[in-house]
C-alpha positions as CSV (number, residue, x, y, z in Angstrom):
1,M,26.8,128.0,97.1
2,A,29.5,128.3,94.3
3,A,33.2,128.1,95.2
4,I,36.5,127.3,93.6
5,V,40.0,126.4,94.7
6,T,42.1,128.9,92.7
7,D,45.2,128.2,90.7
8,Q,47.2,130.4,93.1
9,F,46.2,128.1,95.9
10,R,47.8,125.2,94.1
11,V,50.9,127.2,93.3
12,L,51.0,128.2,97.0
13,N,50.6,124.6,98.1
14,S,53.5,123.5,95.9
15,K,55.6,126.2,97.5
16,N,54.6,125.2,101.0
17,F,55.4,121.6,100.3
18,L,58.8,122.6,99.0
19,D,59.4,124.8,102.1
20,S,58.4,121.8,104.3
21,I,61.0,119.6,102.6
22,R,63.7,122.3,103.2
23,D,62.7,122.7,106.8
24,P,65.5,121.1,108.9
25,N,62.9,119.9,111.4
26,N,61.4,117.6,108.8
27,S,62.7,114.4,107.0
28,Y,61.1,113.3,103.8
29,Y,62.1,110.1,102.1
30,I,61.4,108.3,98.8
31,F,61.0,104.6,99.5
32,L,60.8,101.3,97.7
33,G,58.5,98.6,98.9
34,L,56.5,95.4,98.5
35,V,58.8,92.5,97.5
36,N,56.0,90.0,96.9
37,P,52.9,91.7,95.4
38,S,51.7,88.5,93.6
39,E,51.7,86.3,96.8
40,N,48.4,85.6,98.5
41,G,48.0,88.2,101.2
42,F,46.6,91.6,102.2
43,G,47.1,94.3,99.6
44,R,48.3,91.8,97.0
45,V,46.8,90.1,93.9
46,S,48.0,87.0,92.1
47,N,48.1,88.8,88.7
48,W,49.7,92.0,89.9
49,D,51.7,92.9,86.8
50,N,48.7,92.5,84.6
51,S,46.1,94.1,86.8
52,I,47.8,96.5,89.3
53,P,45.3,97.5,92.0
54,T,44.9,101.1,92.9
55,P,46.4,101.9,96.3
56,E,43.8,102.6,99.0
57,D,43.7,105.8,101.1
58,S,42.8,104.2,104.4
59,F,44.6,103.9,107.7
60,N,44.5,100.1,107.4
61,Y,46.2,100.1,104.0
62,L,48.7,102.8,104.8
63,E,49.9,100.8,107.9
64,H,50.3,97.8,105.6
65,V,52.5,100.0,103.3
66,K,54.7,101.0,106.2
67,D,55.2,97.3,107.1
68,T,56.2,96.5,103.5
69,I,58.6,99.4,103.0
70,L,62.1,98.1,102.2
71,F,64.4,101.1,102.4
72,G,64.4,104.9,101.6
73,K,66.5,107.8,100.6
74,R,66.1,111.3,102.0
75,I,64.8,114.1,99.7
76,T,67.1,117.1,99.9
77,S,66.7,120.5,98.4
78,D,69.1,119.5,95.7
79,N,66.7,116.7,94.7
80,V,63.4,118.5,94.4
81,R,62.2,121.1,91.9
82,R,59.0,122.9,90.8
83,L,57.8,121.7,87.4
84,I,55.9,123.1,84.4
85,R,54.5,121.2,81.5
86,K,56.9,120.6,78.6
87,V,55.6,122.5,75.6
88,S,58.3,122.0,73.0
89,W,58.7,124.5,70.2
90,E,58.0,123.0,66.7
91,K,57.9,124.8,63.4
92,N,54.5,125.6,61.9
93,T,52.8,125.2,65.3
94,I,50.4,127.8,66.6
95,Y,51.1,128.9,70.2
96,E,48.8,130.9,72.3
97,M,49.8,134.3,73.7
98,Y,49.9,135.0,77.3
99,R,46.7,136.6,78.5
100,H,45.5,137.3,82.0
101,D,41.8,136.8,81.1
102,Y,41.4,133.2,79.9
103,S,38.3,131.8,81.5
104,V,35.1,129.9,80.9
105,Q,33.7,133.0,79.2
106,N,36.9,133.6,77.3
107,P,38.7,130.3,76.6
108,S,42.1,130.2,74.9
109,P,41.5,130.1,71.2
110,K,43.6,127.0,70.3
111,T,43.5,124.6,73.2
112,N,40.1,125.9,74.4
113,S,41.5,126.1,77.9
114,Y,39.5,127.8,80.7
115,R,42.6,128.8,82.6
116,L,46.0,130.2,81.6
117,Y,48.1,127.3,82.9
118,D,46.4,124.8,80.5
119,S,47.0,126.9,77.4
120,D,50.2,126.6,75.3
121,Y,51.5,130.1,76.0
122,Y,55.1,129.3,76.5
123,V,57.7,127.0,74.8
124,V,61.0,125.3,75.5
125,N,63.5,125.2,72.7
126,K,66.0,122.6,71.8
127,D,68.6,124.2,74.1
128,Y,66.2,124.0,77.1
129,R,65.5,127.8,77.1
130,V,62.0,128.8,78.1
131,Y,60.1,131.6,76.5
132,V,56.6,133.2,77.1
133,C,54.6,134.2,74.0
134,I,53.8,137.9,74.3
135,D,52.3,138.1,70.8
136,N,51.4,135.4,68.2
137,G,50.0,137.8,65.5
138,S,46.4,137.2,66.6
139,S,43.7,139.8,66.3
140,S,40.0,140.1,65.7
141,L,40.6,139.0,62.1
142,N,42.9,136.1,63.1
143,R,41.8,134.7,66.4
144,L,44.1,131.7,66.5
145,G,47.3,133.5,65.5
146,N,50.0,132.5,63.1
147,P,52.0,129.3,62.8
148,S,55.4,129.9,64.4
149,Q,58.3,129.9,62.0
150,D,61.3,131.0,64.0
151,E,62.5,129.1,67.0
152,P,63.4,131.6,69.8
153,S,67.0,131.2,71.0
154,F,68.0,134.7,72.2
155,I,68.7,135.5,75.8
156,D,67.8,139.2,75.6
157,L,66.0,140.6,78.7
158,E,63.3,142.4,76.6
159,P,60.7,140.7,74.5
160,S,61.8,140.2,70.9
161,R,61.0,138.4,67.7
162,A,62.9,135.2,67.0
163,G,63.8,135.7,63.4
164,E,63.0,137.5,60.1
165,S,60.1,135.3,58.9
166,G,57.5,137.9,59.9
167,D,55.4,135.3,61.7
168,G,54.2,137.9,64.2
169,Y,55.6,136.2,67.3
170,I,57.1,138.2,70.1
171,W,58.8,136.1,72.8
172,K,60.0,136.9,76.3
173,Y,63.0,134.9,77.5
174,M,62.5,133.4,81.0
175,F,65.3,131.0,81.9
176,T,67.5,128.1,80.8
177,V,67.3,124.8,82.4
178,S,70.7,123.8,83.8
179,P,72.4,120.7,82.5
180,S,72.3,119.1,86.0
181,D,68.6,119.8,86.3
182,I,68.0,118.2,82.9
183,I,69.7,115.0,84.1
184,K,67.8,114.8,87.3
185,F,64.4,116.3,86.7
186,D,63.6,116.3,82.9
187,S,60.9,114.0,81.8
188,I,58.6,113.4,78.8
189,E,55.9,115.6,80.1
190,Y,57.6,118.2,82.4
191,I,60.6,120.4,82.8
192,P,62.1,121.9,86.0
193,V,62.1,125.5,87.0
194,P,65.1,127.1,88.7
195,P,65.0,127.0,92.5
196,D,64.7,130.0,94.8
197,W,63.7,132.4,92.0
198,E,62.7,135.1,94.5
199,I,66.0,135.3,96.3
200,S,68.5,133.6,93.9
201,T,71.8,135.4,93.4
202,D,72.5,133.5,90.2
203,P,73.5,136.4,87.8
204,D,71.2,135.2,85.0
205,V,68.2,134.7,87.3
206,K,68.8,137.9,89.0
207,A,69.0,139.8,85.7
208,I,65.7,138.4,84.5
209,R,63.9,139.0,87.8
210,T,65.2,142.6,88.0
211,S,64.3,143.3,84.4
212,G,60.8,142.1,85.0
213,D,60.3,144.3,88.0
214,S,58.1,147.2,86.7
215,L,58.4,149.1,90.0
216,I,62.0,149.7,88.9
217,N,61.6,149.8,85.1
218,D,58.1,151.1,84.3
219,N,57.7,148.2,81.9
220,Q,54.7,146.2,83.2
221,I,52.4,146.1,80.1
222,K,54.0,144.6,77.0
223,K,51.0,144.1,74.7
224,V,47.6,145.6,73.9
225,Y,45.3,143.2,72.0
226,I,43.0,144.5,69.4
227,E,39.7,142.8,70.1
228,N,37.8,145.1,67.8
229,P,39.4,147.9,65.6
230,G,36.3,150.0,65.6
231,T,35.3,152.4,62.8
232,G,35.3,156.2,62.3
233,Y,38.4,157.0,64.3
234,N,40.7,159.9,63.2
235,S,43.3,158.6,60.8
236,T,46.5,159.3,62.7
237,T,49.4,158.0,64.7
238,E,48.9,159.1,68.3
239,V,50.6,158.6,71.7
240,L,47.8,157.8,74.2
241,D,47.6,156.8,77.9
242,I,46.5,153.6,79.4
243,V,44.3,154.5,82.3
244,G,43.3,152.2,85.2
245,D,44.6,151.4,88.6
246,G,48.2,151.7,87.6
247,E,50.3,154.5,86.2
248,G,52.6,155.5,83.5
249,A,51.7,153.2,80.6
250,K,51.5,154.7,77.1
251,V,50.8,153.3,73.7
252,I,51.3,154.4,70.1
253,V,48.0,153.9,68.2
254,D,47.9,153.8,64.4
255,V,44.6,154.4,62.7
256,V,44.1,153.6,59.0
257,G,40.8,154.2,57.2
258,G,39.1,155.0,60.5
259,R,40.1,151.6,62.0
260,I,42.8,151.0,64.6
261,S,45.4,148.9,62.8
262,D,48.2,148.7,65.3
263,V,48.9,149.4,69.0
264,L,52.5,149.5,70.2
265,V,53.3,149.8,73.9
266,S,55.9,152.6,74.3
267,N,55.9,152.6,78.1
268,G,54.7,149.7,80.2
269,G,54.0,151.6,83.4
270,K,53.5,149.8,86.7
271,N,50.9,148.7,89.3
272,Y,48.1,147.8,86.9
273,T,45.6,145.0,87.5
274,Y,43.3,146.4,84.8
275,G,43.6,149.2,82.2
276,R,41.9,150.9,79.3
277,V,43.4,152.8,76.4
278,D,42.2,156.4,76.6
279,L,41.1,156.8,72.9
280,S,39.2,160.0,73.7
281,P,41.6,162.3,71.7
282,I,40.8,160.3,68.5
283,N,37.3,158.9,69.0
284,Q,35.0,161.9,68.7
285,G,33.9,160.8,65.2
286,A,33.9,157.0,66.0
287,T,30.8,155.2,64.5
288,S,31.7,151.9,66.2
289,F,33.9,151.9,69.3
290,A,37.1,149.9,69.3
291,H,37.8,147.3,72.0
292,L,41.5,147.3,73.0
293,I,42.6,144.9,75.8
294,P,45.9,145.8,77.7
295,I,47.3,142.4,78.7
296,I,48.3,142.5,82.3
297,P,51.3,140.3,83.3
298,P,51.4,138.5,86.6
299,S,52.9,140.2,89.6
300,R,55.1,143.1,88.8
301,G,55.9,142.0,85.2
302,H,57.0,139.2,82.9
303,G,59.9,137.3,84.5
304,F,59.6,138.8,88.0
305,D,57.8,135.7,89.5
306,V,58.2,132.7,87.2
307,Y,56.4,130.4,89.6
308,K,53.2,132.4,89.3
309,E,53.7,133.3,85.6
310,L,54.2,129.7,84.5
311,G,51.9,128.0,87.0
312,C,54.2,125.9,89.1
313,E,51.6,123.6,90.6
314,R,53.8,120.5,90.5
315,I,56.8,119.2,92.4
316,L,59.3,116.6,91.2
317,A,61.3,114.7,93.8
318,Y,64.3,112.6,92.7
319,A,66.2,109.8,94.3
320,R,68.8,107.3,92.9
321,F,69.1,103.8,94.4
322,D,72.3,102.0,93.7
323,D,74.7,99.6,95.4
324,S,76.6,102.1,97.5
325,T,75.2,100.9,100.8
326,K,74.1,97.6,102.3
327,D,70.8,99.4,103.0
328,F,70.0,99.0,99.3
329,P,70.5,95.2,98.6
330,T,70.6,94.5,94.8
331,D,68.9,91.1,94.8
332,I,65.7,92.7,96.0
333,K,62.4,93.2,94.2
334,F,59.9,96.0,94.6
335,A,56.4,96.9,93.3
336,Q,55.7,100.2,95.1
337,I,57.4,103.5,95.5
338,G,56.3,106.3,97.7
339,I,57.1,109.2,100.0
340,I,57.1,109.1,103.8
341,K,57.4,112.1,106.1
342,N,59.1,112.1,109.5
343,P,59.6,108.4,110.4
344,T,61.1,108.2,113.9
345,T,64.4,106.5,115.0
346,I,64.2,103.0,116.3
347,G,64.2,103.1,120.1
348,S,62.6,106.5,120.3
349,A,59.0,107.5,119.9
350,T,59.7,111.2,119.2
351,S,63.2,111.5,117.6
352,I,62.8,112.1,113.9
353,F,65.1,110.0,111.8
354,T,67.5,112.2,109.8
355,N,70.1,110.0,108.1
356,S,70.4,110.1,104.4
357,T,69.2,106.6,104.0
358,F,67.2,104.0,106.0
359,S,66.5,100.4,106.1
360,N,63.0,99.2,107.2
361,L,64.1,95.5,107.3
362,Y,65.0,93.1,110.0
363,S,68.3,91.2,109.5
364,L,69.5,87.8,110.5
365,K,73.2,87.0,110.5
366,L,73.3,83.3,109.6
367,N,76.0,80.8,110.6
368,E,78.5,80.4,107.8
369,N,78.5,76.6,107.9
370,S,74.8,76.0,108.7
371,V,73.2,77.0,105.3
372,S,71.7,74.0,103.6
373,L,70.6,73.7,99.9
374,P,69.3,75.6,98.1
375,E,71.9,78.1,99.2
376,V,70.0,81.1,97.8
377,A,67.0,82.3,99.8
378,V,64.4,83.7,97.3
379,P,63.0,87.2,98.0
380,G,59.3,87.0,98.7
381,E,59.4,83.5,100.2
382,T,58.1,83.0,103.7
383,I,60.6,82.0,106.4
384,Y,59.8,80.2,109.6
385,Q,61.5,79.5,112.9
386,S,60.1,77.3,115.7
387,I,60.7,78.7,119.2
388,S,60.2,76.2,122.0
389,G,57.4,77.1,124.3
390,V,56.5,80.2,122.3
391,G,55.3,79.3,118.8
392,T,56.5,80.0,115.2
393,A,58.0,83.2,114.0
394,V,57.3,84.0,110.4
395,G,58.5,86.6,107.9
396,Y,58.9,87.4,104.2
397,I,62.4,87.3,102.8
398,A,63.5,90.6,101.2
399,S,67.1,89.9,100.5
400,Y,69.8,87.3,101.0
401,D,73.6,88.1,100.7
402,D,75.5,84.8,100.2
403,E,78.8,86.6,100.8
404,T,77.9,87.9,104.2
405,K,75.2,85.4,105.0
406,V,72.8,88.2,106.0
407,L,69.1,87.6,105.4
408,K,66.8,90.6,105.5
409,Y,63.1,90.1,106.1
410,F,59.9,92.0,106.9
411,T,56.5,91.2,108.3
412,D,53.0,92.5,107.7
413,R,49.4,91.6,108.6
414,S,49.2,89.0,105.8
415,L,51.2,86.7,108.0
416,Y,48.8,87.0,110.9
417,Y,45.4,87.4,109.2
418,N,43.1,84.5,108.4
419,T,45.3,82.4,106.0
420,L,42.5,81.8,103.5
421,S,40.7,85.2,103.4
422,Y,43.6,87.4,104.5
423,D,41.4,89.5,106.7
424,Q,40.1,89.4,110.3
425,K,37.8,86.5,109.8
426,D,37.8,83.9,112.6
427,S,39.6,80.6,112.3
428,K,40.7,77.7,114.6
429,T,44.3,78.9,114.3
430,V,43.7,82.5,115.4
431,F,45.3,81.8,118.8
432,T,48.6,80.5,117.3
433,Q,48.8,82.6,114.2
434,G,47.2,85.9,115.1
435,T,50.0,87.2,117.3
436,P,53.4,88.2,115.9
437,I,56.4,86.3,117.3
438,E,59.9,87.6,116.9
439,F,62.8,85.5,115.6
440,S,65.2,84.4,118.3
441,P,68.9,83.5,118.4
442,S,68.0,80.6,120.6
443,G,65.3,79.2,118.3
444,S,65.5,76.4,115.8
445,L,66.7,76.6,112.2
446,V,65.3,79.3,110.0
447,T,63.6,77.5,107.1
448,T,61.6,78.0,103.9
449,S,59.3,75.7,102.0
450,S,61.8,75.5,99.2
451,G,64.3,73.8,101.4
452,F,66.6,76.6,102.5
453,S,67.6,76.4,106.2
454,A,70.2,77.9,108.5
455,S,70.8,78.8,112.1
456,I,71.2,82.3,113.5
457,D,74.8,83.2,114.5
458,S,74.0,84.4,118.0
459,T,77.7,85.3,118.6
460,F,77.7,88.1,116.0
461,Q,77.6,91.6,117.5
462,G,77.9,95.0,116.0
463,S,77.8,96.3,112.4
464,V,81.2,95.3,110.9
465,L,81.7,91.8,109.5
466,I,85.3,90.4,109.0
467,L,85.3,87.9,106.1
468,A,87.6,84.9,105.8
469,N,90.0,86.9,103.6
470,N,90.2,89.6,106.4
471,N,88.2,92.1,104.3
472,S,85.7,94.0,106.4
473,I,82.2,95.0,105.4
474,N,80.0,97.6,107.0
475,L,76.5,96.0,107.2
476,N,75.0,99.4,108.0
477,S,72.9,97.8,110.8
478,T,73.8,97.0,114.4
479,F,73.4,93.3,115.3
480,V,72.7,92.0,118.8
481,N,73.1,88.2,119.1
482,G,72.9,87.9,115.3
483,I,69.7,89.9,114.8
484,S,69.3,93.6,113.8
485,Q,66.2,95.8,113.9
486,P,65.0,98.2,111.3
487,Q,66.5,101.7,111.5
488,I,63.1,103.4,111.8
489,N,60.0,102.6,113.8
490,R,57.9,100.8,111.3
491,R,54.6,102.4,112.6
492,S,56.0,105.9,112.4
493,G,55.7,108.7,109.8
494,D,53.1,109.7,107.4
495,V,52.9,108.0,104.0
496,L,52.1,110.9,101.6
497,Y,52.3,109.2,98.2
498,I,52.1,105.6,96.9
499,D,52.7,104.4,93.3
500,S,52.0,100.7,92.6
501,R,53.8,99.4,89.5
502,P,54.9,96.1,87.8
503,V,57.6,94.3,89.8
504,V,61.1,95.6,89.3
505,N,64.0,93.2,89.9
506,R,67.1,94.9,91.1
507,N,70.6,93.7,90.1
508,P,74.2,94.9,90.7
509,K,74.4,96.2,87.1
510,Q,71.5,98.7,87.3
511,K,70.6,101.8,89.2
512,E,67.0,103.0,89.8
513,D,66.4,106.7,89.2
514,I,63.1,107.5,90.8
515,K,61.2,110.6,89.8
516,I,58.0,111.4,91.6
517,V,55.7,114.1,90.3
518,L,53.3,115.6,92.8
519,E,50.4,117.8,91.5
520,F,48.7,120.2,93.9
């Protein structure tokens, strides 16, 4: 059995994903995670930065990822765009013309691509204007086409040449990437496409979309390619019909010396999915029949549906993490970024979390005068607390704020697995180390192996801390007896994307712009 997943399925999937993000019933977040990837433990390796392991797609690993998520920022419609490859215009470069029939049997002549979307049939100029190549001067005598000499820069609605060099190129202006989208979504490899093309009321988008609607303008077909000029045709200039499953298209055919030398579309018609030029008025003496290929644009015409025309199979999601909230501590480290869908609110199994940001960390408010040297708790270190009659609570430090004396931490299976193999292998300590124990305001000092220790301030309640100078700080977490919970249920949501990378150290002077490209 032979089968394929079509390009249009990928384009549709990108649309469906975008629609799902915009659905108010869903919450998608970009997250940062994994403070200590080089520590001994599950999902970690000692030489992480030099040999980053590929994330696993298993329930076991994904639950570990949820445990090690630090914080996240919600993806809004303003922070997600469809993408296309960045094909920058450069002088003396040959670009391929748009054709509807690139395939295994008919690969594109320059890039040898079996599908349209892998060929270089559009460009972006220095001003971030995008153009589709309608004609590159190619023919049966010049399969590759000509080097492009004139950078397109016009914003006319109809296809046009870009200059007076005579390079043979005809370009169709599609859109201009907005300055705000350049800042958020531009990358080395991709450029963003305007949102909501089908319904946009933006005057420029609407004009291009309307001009590309052949049901209104009878302008569907723009180019007829001369695959073979034939011989023995009547030497003439004749207006002829394009016949097929559409209507109205006409061409002006020039014949010189019995060979078809030029075909100019005079009326593009509408509703074609295939067509043939009716050469019968001039072919009665033909000794070798010509092969002319009307190039059929996607949908109703060039510019009507840019997502289909340009192959929008990718989505870019953007988030900026700064120091604007205590949810995003700046002394933290991270080695993974990802996307999670529909985590639930702490305290509810069904209520989807909808805030613009979340913290996935536990927090301890430490007593001001109880902190012993060293006064800085190091992210990634293990913290301990002995609880009488219960056992020892353990966690990994994510952040410590010396001003507020708030220590944030997380736990994952590495703390409870076999301490040598970091898996489920049996050991004599399984009874005491296999079950998670929560930190307690009535327990002993919280300590680390480096000598840091402090007691939990069990009197602290709420989310606002009043400092000694009477300044107040919103901690963005609600404390009960000096301890706060994560804002989301750590077992909830679906992790859709994981990217492991060298450790990034945050600091107050930097911001992280995260751009995630999803390919469907």
